[in-house]
N, C-alpha and C positions, 0 to 999 in steps of 0.2 A: 627656217625656222623661228620665230621670234622667243627669245628668254625672258621673262617677265618673275619680277618675284612680288607678289602679291600681300599688302598690309602683315607687311614683318613686325613682331615685338621680340625683342627679347631684354628680359632682366637677368641683374648679377646682383649679389646680394648691395641692398642698397642703391640700385643703379639702373636707370632705363637703360640699356646702350641703344636701343631700336625700340620707335615708338609707331608702329603703324606707318610703315617704311615704302612704298613702291616704287618698281621701275622697272623699264621695259627697254631692250636694246635688239637689234634686227642685225642679222648677217650685213658685213660691210661697212657696218657703224661704230664709231668708237665712241660710247659714251666715257668723260670721266665724273667723276665721282672728289667735288672736292667740300672740303672743311677744314677746319684749324685743330689742333691735335683734341681730341677726347670726342670728337662729333659724332663717331660709333659706323665709320667709313670701313674700317678693316671688320669690324665686329658683324657689318650684314656680310661682304664677301665670305669672311670663315661661316657664317651659314649656308650660304651657297656651295659651296665649296665640302661641304658635310664636316665641319670641323666643330661647327655648333649647330644643336637644334634649335628653331622658333620656338617660344613659348603660344605665338601666333601666329599666323599667316602661311602661306604657301607659296612652294616654285615651283613654276608652270612652262615647260616648252614645249609650243605651237597646240596651245590649250588643254594642253594634258598634265594635271600634277603628278608629281614627283616627291618620291620618299627619299631623303640625301640625308641618311640616318649617320654617314664617314664620306672619307673622302673614295675609297671603292667606290661606293655609289654616284658620284660626281661625276668621276670619273666615266665611268661605265655609260653616264647621258651625256657625255663629251663636253664635260667642263673641266677645265683645268685653271690654275693658276701659277706664276711666275711671284715669287714669293720679293720683299724689298731685301732679302738678306739668303745670300747665296746657302743651297741646300747640298753642297758639294765634297766629294770626299778627294782631297788634294793629292793621295797618292796612288788613284785611280786615274784612269785614261777617260779622254772625254768616254768614248764609249759605254767603257763601264758603269761611268755614272749614269748614262742615258736609261740604260737599262735596267739598273736596279729594280729588280720587282717584276719585272715583265722577261727575263735575260731568256734569246734563243740558247736549249742544250741539243747538244748531240752525245751519241753513247749513252754511259750509262750517267746522266747529270751533269754533263762537264759542259760550261762555259762555252757556247761557238764564238769564239771570238772574232772570227771572220764574219758572220755574219753581221753580228754585232756594229762592227766598223761598216758592212755593206747599209744595216736600218740608219745608220745616223748621214752616212754618205749621203744615201736618197734625199735624206729631209732634207740638207743642210744646201745640198745643191738644189733642190728643187723650190727653195725660199730663199737663195741666193743668202745663206748666213757663213758661209766661206771658213767653216771650223775643221779641223783637223780631228779627226776622230780617233789617230792614235795616241795625240797629245796627250803630257800628263798636265792632269789641271793646275796642279800648283806651279806648272812653270809656264798658264798661257796669261795673256795680262787678261783685268778684271772685265773690258769689255767685252770680250770674247766669250768668258764665264760668263756673262750675262745671255749670251746668245746660245750658250748650254742649256742653261734654264729653260730658255725660247723653245729646244729643240725638246729638250725632255717633256716637254707639254705637246708638243707636235706629235712627236711619236706615238704619243697615245690618241692621236686622231680627235685632240681635242677642236670642236666648231666654237666654243663660246669660252674666253681666254681674259681670265681676269690677272692683270698686272699691278702690282701692290707695290707701288713707286720703286719702279725698277731702277731707275736711273740715278736714285740718292747719293748713291754711294761712288759713281762716276764723275771724273772730268768733264769739261766741256765740250772739249774733241770727242771724248768716246759718246758722251752724251747723245751727240747727234747723228753718229755711227748706228748706235744701240735704236732709234725712235725711228729714223728709217728705216731698220729692218723690221720694226713691230708696222709703220704705215703698209711696209710691203706687203707682209701678214695678210693682214687685216683685208687690205685692198683688193689686193689682184686672187687672193683665193676665199673673198666671201667667207670670211670670219670675223663673228661679233666680239668684241672686244669692251671690256670695263677697265678704265683707267684712273688708280686711286692716287691721288696728288696731294700736295701743295703750292706746285708751281704755276704762276701763271703763265710764263714764257711756254709751258709744255703743253697746257689747255689749250693757247692760241693757235699750237703750231699743229696737234694731234687730235684735238676733239670733234665729233662732228655737235654734238650737244653736249651741256651741262646738267649736274645737278647739284647744288650746294648743301651739303647738312649742318644742322647743329646743334649739339645738345641730342642729339637722337634723331631728331624730325627734319621732314625735305623742307627747306627753307622756299627753294625757286628753281626753276627746271627752264629751260630755254635752250633753242638752236644757240652754237654759241656767237657767232656775230651778234647776235641780238641780244645777251647774255654782258658780253663784255661792251656793249654800245649805250644798253639800255636798261640795265639794271634794275629789279621794281621794287624788290623789299630793302628797307633800308638796312638792314644786314649784310645784304650779298655788294651796296653801295660802298661800304664798310671796309672790305676786305677790296677791291677798286680800289677804294682811295689812298690804301696803304701806296700804291705805285709810285707816288708823285710826293709821298712823305720827304719834306726838306727838314733837316735839322740842322740850326748853326754851329760851329764851330766855335770852342770854349778853349781857342789853344793859348798855350804860357807864352814866356819868353824863353825860354830853355827847355833843352831836350831833357826827358824824363829817361830815356835809353839809348844807350848806341850800343851796336855789333860791330866791330872792328876784324875786318881778315880772319873773318874763321875758318878754318876750315876742319870739316869731323869726317869719321866713319865708324862702322860698325868691325871692329878690329881686325877688318883685312885691310887691303893696298889700294882699294878703289875708294877714291875721296867721294861722299856724299856731298858732303859742300865744298867748296874751295873758293879762297878768300871771297868770303860773302861779308860785307858791310850794310847794315839798315841802322836807321836813326827813325825816333818816333820820338816828336815834339811831343811836351805834356800838352794833354786835353787833345791830341788827334787820334785818328783810326789809321791805321799803316796797314792796308790789303797786300796779302801776297800771294800773286795770282801765280800759274804753273799748272800743268798736266799732272798727271799720277807718276810716280818716281823721282819727281823733281828736285825734291828734299825738304818738301813746303814746313811737316809735319816733323823732319829731322832737328830745320834750323829750331824749331820748338823747344825740342826737346832739351836743346842746347842750351836756348835761354834761359830755361828754366831750373838747369843743371842736370837733368836724369842722364845726357848724353853729354859729359865733360869734353870740350873740345881739344883737336891735338894741335892748332896752333890760333892765335888772335884773344879777345876777351870778349868780355862783356861790361859794361858801365851802367850802373844803376841807378837814377840820383844822385851824381856825380861820385860814388862808391866803385871799383871795382870789386867784381865778384869773384868768390873762390867758385873753379870749376866746375864743383861737384857742389849740388844740392846738401849733400850731407855737411860741409864742412859752412852753411848758410845758418845765421842765426834766425831764431823762428820769428821774429817780427819780419824780419824780411823773406820768409817763406810766407807770412801772412799779407805782405804785399805786391807779392807778384804769384799771381792764382792762372791757374791753364782747366780750360776746358776741352775733354778730351771727344775725340769726332765720335768713340764708338762706347755708347753708354753701359751695355750691357756687359763691357769690361770693365768699366771705371768705378761701376756703382754695385754695392751691394745688394743682390736683389733680395735678400733675407731682411733686410732694414727696411722700419717704415720710413716714407719719402720725409716724414716730421722729422723723424730720428736725425735723417741724413743733412736736414739740414741744421739741425740744432748743432750735432757734433762739431760744425766747422765752428759753428758761433762760441759753442764751450771750449773748443780745443785754442780757438786763436785771439778771440775776444774777453774768454774768461767769462763770459755767461752762464747763469746756472738757472735753474728749477723757471720759476714764473717768467722772466725776465728773457730767458732763451726762448720761451715758448712765446710769448710774449713777438718779440722779436722776427722770430720763426713765423709765424705768421702772417708779420707785416709783409715781410718779402712774398711770399705767395701771395696775397692779396694783389701784392703791386703789379704782379705778372699773371692777374687773374686766371690763376692755378683750378682747376677744377676741386668744389668741396672732397668728391668722392679721395682726387688724389695726394690728398694730403694725410688720409687715415689706411690706405691699403698696403699690406706688405708688402714692399718690394717694387721698385718703379717699375721692373719687368711684368710685374700685376696688369699693368697696363698697356698702351700700345706705347712701341719702341720712341716713341715721336715723341711722348708725354717724357717720356727717361730723359732723352738729348735736350726737351726743355730745364728739366732737374739741372741736369747740367750749369746751365746760367741762374740756376738759383742759387746754388750751393758756394757758387766762386765768389760772387759779389758777399755774399754773407760774411766768407772769412776775411776780405781782402776792402772792405766796403771803408774806403777813406779816399781823400783829395791826397795825388800821388801815387793810386798804385795803378797797378799793369794786370791786366788781364789777356790771357792769349786764350784765342778761340778757335779750336782748330774741328773746320767745314762742318759744325755742328745743325746749321739749316734749321731750326726749329720750327718757325715758323711758314715760312717758305712763300709769303705775300708780299714776299719783297722784290721781288724780279717783275718787270714790267715788260710785257712784250711789245710794248710799242716805245718803248723807251731810246732814244735817239737825239740827244741833244745838241744844240747845237755849239760853232766851233768859239761862242765867243761866251758862253755860258761857265759859270767859276766851276772849278772842281771842289765838291763837297769832301774830297777824302785822299788824300796822299796815297799810291800804292808803290810796290815793287816785285819786278817781275823775273822771275826766275827762270833757267833751262840748264837740266843736268846738273845740278846745286849749284850754278852761277849767275850769278847779279847780271841781268842782258838790259834793263833800265828801268828807270822809276818816272816813267811820266805819267803828268796827272788821271787817274780814274775818274770819273762821272758815274752815277748812277747806284754807288754799289750802297751796300750796307752790313 
């Protein structure tokens, strides 16, 4: 039975998030919904999942219009949603998380934990998801937590599943495992799936068809092979062109940042970083690569002074830095900025976006009034921020991905000068930089230099190509 959205329009004050958008997806098919931040992808799926009511249009399954006034109605219709960020309680077991809202009971409404575990085991085994129902969610890796989110949907007998960027927070190895599990669920059990993503590499691997949205409108739709090889619309071609974008290096003659033999831990005996050394030449980008838990974010915290190292030192622009940011002068703090991985904890949801940008300009550069507002507007223009993003109260009033982009605006606003250092902790705000066909020849020059880490130790600095 095919799922259809017909002429969906959804308006918010001052914004048309979806404008007469239609789509269909059949059992056993994966439809990729592709578009930049603010394109309307998640809003459209929130309509389908009953989180929003459309102002115009309808949802249809097998020719029958549905009234999806809330998520319960969508779940009853066989529609499930795997959210971008986990909706799990870390102090509950896997089984307890999965059955929340439909708990099997015995006696005087006591939860039947054995029945709950059996329910999860049945789905886990049937779909080959390999999840222990009795494990505490807080103790399992993020990749397994993502499988738990998938099980939550399957246990409710979903026939149509929305995947809202489910691998965004996962390292590459874990992404592969989760994507393989999703493909098994869809193709072997004839489930229909809509996959929201920015990632062209994921699209190339996963999707049967691609829909491209921009400003809430449908730009183009075609089978994946045709879309990747022969896009018709100029906007789609511009997205594909980013795959081969090259930026010439502007390397200076000296080192801007040097991390010397650093050890670090979070108050315990187990070292998160051990004898880590990193060199960042002026004008260069260094990519720190490693799986979840390898110490990448900890290294960033050590460099910025948020976590003082146990041994070793940090040298920035020829100056040995105090271990803690509390002892570093304001000018140094201005020049060394960090873009955090999780914007929902790094940004104030009650402040207007333009005010967040303006605060950094006022605090670090002394700009006030009209000059501050003018510079904030210039920065937002530079990155083509949607007009509505500038006035909405709180970056989380829009999609979380827009908030991630906001982190890219605020950090340069504070540290805009030659000889500054920006540390970017997996924001991936645009997502169009990953080339599914990237396979540079051995004789092609590397555009960036990378350091690889495993379990907190430096294991190599081979040149990395095709990275942004």
